[in-house]
Residue, then its C-alpha position, 0 to 999 in steps of 0.5 A: m920193352r916191356f913186351y920183349l921182357g914178358i917175353l924173356a921173363a916167359a921163356v926162363v919160366i917155362f925153361f925152370w918149370g922143365f927142369a922142376i919137371w922132367g928133371n926131378l918130378a917126372a923120374q920120381i912118379g915113374m914117368l920115364k922109365p928105364l929099359p928093362d933087361e935093355e942089353p938085349v934090346v939094344k943090342a938086337i936095334v945096333e944089330t938090325k942098323p935101322p935108319t934115324g926114324v920112328y917105328i912101330y910095330p904092328m903096322g901093316g906097312a907099303e907092301m900091305a897097302k898093295l895087297t887086294g881081295e882075301a890076302k888084303d883081309v887076311a893080313e888086315k886080320g893079322l894086324q889087328d890080332k897083333m895089335k888087340a894082343g900087344p904089344i904096341v911099339r913106338l920107336f925112336i931112333n936116332t943113329a947119331g946120338s946126342p949132341p952136349m947136354l949145353e947144346v940141347l939146354a940152348t936149343g931148348f931155351l931158344h925153342m921156349l923163347l921162340a912160343a913165347a914170342i908167338m904167344a905174346t905177338l899172338t895175346r898182343c894182337v887179339l887183346s893188347w886193349a884188355e885188362f890183364k886178366a883177359r889176357y892172361a885167360f887167352v894165353v891158358s885156354v891157348a896152352v888148354f887147346a894146344a895141350i888138349w889137340i896135340d898131347l891127348s891125340n897121341a893116347i888116342w891115336m898112337r896108343a900112348p899111356w894115357d898117364h904118361q899123355l895126361f902128365i905131358a898135357g899137364y906140363d904144357v899148360g903149367g907151364w903156360i900159367l906160370a908163363g902167362f903172367p909175364i905174357a899177359w904183363g908184356t901184352r898191355s896196349d900203352v894206347a890210353 
C-alpha cells in the first residue's frame, strides 16, 4: 500500500508543480509568448491547409535528398545560408484543435501517474534495500539525466532557444526533486 501511496503522492506533487510553473511563472518571465501580429500568420496557415504535423523551416526535405552532384551542392549551400541567416522555425500544427481543458488535465495527470509509477518501480527494483537518501538521490539523478538528454537536445539539434530549454529542464528536474520524496518513502523494502 505504501508503494502505491508514494506513486499517487508523487503524481499529485508533479501536477501542482506544473500549475505553479506553467500556469503562473512561465508567462510572467516570458517563456511563453503570444505570436506577434498573429492574424496574418494564422491566416497563412489556414489558407495553406497543412495537415496535422510538425513543420520545420528551413529544411531540405525529400526532394533535396534526391539531388546529386552540383545540383545537390547548390541546394545544400542554399539551405545552409538560410539556416545561418534565420529564422529557424519548428511549427506544430494540430488541425483538430484542443479537447476541453478538463480532458487535458485528466490526461496530463494520468501521464504523471504513469511516470511516477515507472520511476517508483525502477527505484524499488534497484534500491529498495537502500536508505531513504540513496533512493531519493536515485530519483533526482534519473531526472537530471533525462533533462540533460531530452530537454537540452532540443536546443542543440532543433535550435530551440536555450533559455526556454533550460527552463523546461528546470521544470522537469524540479518536479522530480519534489516527487522524489514520496517515491523514496514508498519504495522502502519492508524486509529487515
